[in-house]
C-alpha positions in Angstrom: 0.1 -0.1 -0.2 1.8 3.1 -1.1 -1.2 5.5 -0.1 -1.1 8.5 2.0 -3.8 9.3 4.2 -5.2 11.8 2.0 -5.1 9.6 -0.7 -6.9 7.5 0.6 -9.7 9.5 2.0 -10.1 11.6 -1.5 -10.4 8.0 -3.1 -13.4 7.4 -0.3 -15.3 10.2 -1.0 -15.1 9.6 -4.3 -16.6 6.1 -3.6 -19.3 7.8 -1.9 -19.7 10.6 -4.4 -20.6 8.1 -6.9 -22.2 4.6 -4.5 -25.5 6.5 -4.4 -25.6 7.1 -8.5 -25.2 3.9 -9.1 -27.9 1.6 -10.9 -29.7 0.0 -8.1 -29.0 -3.5 -9.6 -25.4 -2.8 -9.0 -26.2 -1.0 -5.5 -28.3 -4.7 -5.0 -25.0 -6.5 -5.3 -22.5 -4.4 -3.8 -24.1 -3.5 0.0 -23.6 -4.0 3.4 -20.1 -5.8 3.9 -19.4 -6.5 0.2 -18.7 -3.2 -0.5 -15.2 -2.4 0.0 -13.9 0.6 1.4 -11.1 3.1 0.4 -9.0 1.3 2.8 -10.3 -2.0 2.4 -9.4 -2.1 -1.9 -5.8 -0.4 -1.6 -5.3 -3.1 1.3 -6.6 -5.9 -1.1 -4.7 -4.3 -4.6 -1.6 -5.3 -3.5 0.7 -6.7 -6.0 0.4 -6.9 -9.8 -3.3 -7.6 -11.2 -4.6 -8.6 -14.2 -6.8 -5.8 -15.3 -9.4 -5.8 -18.3 -9.1 -2.5 -19.9 -12.0 -0.6 -22.3 -11.3 1.4 -25.3 -13.6 2.7 -27.9 -12.5 2.8 -31.5 -13.0 6.1 -33.8 -15.8 4.6 -35.2 -17.1 4.5 -31.8 -16.6 0.1 -31.3 -16.0 -0.5 -27.9 -12.5 -2.4 -27.5 -11.0 -4.6 -24.4 -7.7 -6.0 -24.1 -5.9 -7.1 -20.6 -2.8 -5.1 -18.9 -0.8 -6.1 -16.3 -2.3 -3.1 -13.5 -0.6 -2.1 -10.3 -3.1 0.1 -7.9 -0.3 2.9 -6.5 -1.8 6.1 -5.3 -5.4 5.1 -5.7 -5.2 4.9 -9.4 -4.4 1.9 -11.9 -0.9 2.1 -13.5 0.0 0.2 -16.3 2.6 -0.3 -19.3 1.6 -1.2 -22.9 3.5 -1.2 -25.9 2.7 2.4 -27.7 2.2 0.8 -31.1 -0.8 -0.9 -29.2 -3.7 -0.5 -30.6 -4.9 0.4 -27.2 -2.1 3.3 -26.9 -3.4 5.1 -30.2 -6.8 4.9 -29.1 -6.0 6.4 -26.2 -4.0 8.9 -27.2 -6.8 10.2 -29.2 -9.8 8.8 -26.7 -8.5 8.9 -23.3 -12.2 8.1 -21.7 -11.4 4.1 -20.2 -13.0 1.6 -18.0 -11.1 -1.0 -16.3 -12.1 -4.0 -14.2 -10.5 -5.9 -12.3 -12.2 -9.2 -11.0 -11.4 -12.3 -8.9 -14.3 -14.7 -8.7 -16.4 -14.1 -5.9 -13.3 -13.0 -3.6 -13.0 -9.4 -5.0 -14.0 -6.7 -8.1 -13.1 -3.6 -8.8 -14.6 -1.4 -11.5 -13.3 2.2 -12.7 -13.9 5.0 -15.0 -11.8 7.6 -16.0 -9.3 9.4 -18.4 -5.8 7.7 -19.3 -3.1 10.2 -18.7 0.5 9.2 -20.5 3.5 9.5 -18.2 7.0 10.3 -19.3 10.4 10.7 -17.4 9.5 14.1 -16.8 6.4 13.5 -14.8 6.7 13.3 -11.3 5.5 11.0 -10.5 7.4 8.6 -13.0 10.6 7.9 -11.0 8.5 6.4 -7.9 6.3 4.0 -11.1 9.5 3.1 -12.9 11.2 2.0 -9.3 7.9 -0.2 -8.2 7.5 -1.9 -11.5 10.7 -2.7 -11.7 11.4 -3.9 -8.9 7.7 -6.0 -9.4 8.8 -7.5 -12.5 12.5 -7.6 -12.1 13.6 -5.4 -15.3 12.2 -2.1 -16.2 9.8 -1.5 -18.7 11.0 0.9 -20.5 13.3 -1.9 -21.3 10.9 -4.6 -22.9 11.2 -2.6 -25.7 11.6 0.6 -28.3 8.2 2.3 -27.4 6.8 2.0 -24.0 4.0 3.8 -22.8 3.1 4.5 -19.2 -0.4 4.9 -18.7 -2.4 6.4 -15.6 -6.3 5.9 -15.2 -7.2 9.5 -13.3 -11.2 7.5 -12.3 -13.9 9.5 -12.0 -15.6 6.2 -11.0 -14.8 3.7 -8.9 -16.6 0.9 -7.0 -15.5 -2.4 -5.4 -17.2 -5.8 -3.6 -15.3 -8.0 -1.5 -15.3 -8.9 2.5 -14.4 -5.9 4.1 -12.7 -7.8 7.2 -10.5 -9.9 4.6 -9.3 -6.8 3.2 -7.4 -5.7 6.6 
């Protein structure tokens, strides 16, 4: 868990704001002990998570792919090839959705905008260090045009057992 108390509080405020605006169907499923708090969510999302990333083509057609995701500072971070379809789509249309689901154990659903992080970004060094420690090599070394992406969530909910996330 790399989130500061302020980041957890901001995430909780976002989760509290979007939950009442969610559909009745979603609220009937994600409720009570199954509704994760921001603190429970960040405790549960450690290490690499295989994410389903949804993007949109120029013709408005949905596309979904998998990426290795890391939840750092209350935001999803992932890398991909700059020539990948998802990277081209996100550059043109940065709105995206990300889902992480591990059966009945946990599910996190988020929507937002993806930003591309370069070495000049103030958060890049910490993200690069985290990913290098996880994988044993820098993602930048995996190809000539690796891009670092981060989803800034505008909507996020999660289910799981709050007690188990402690």
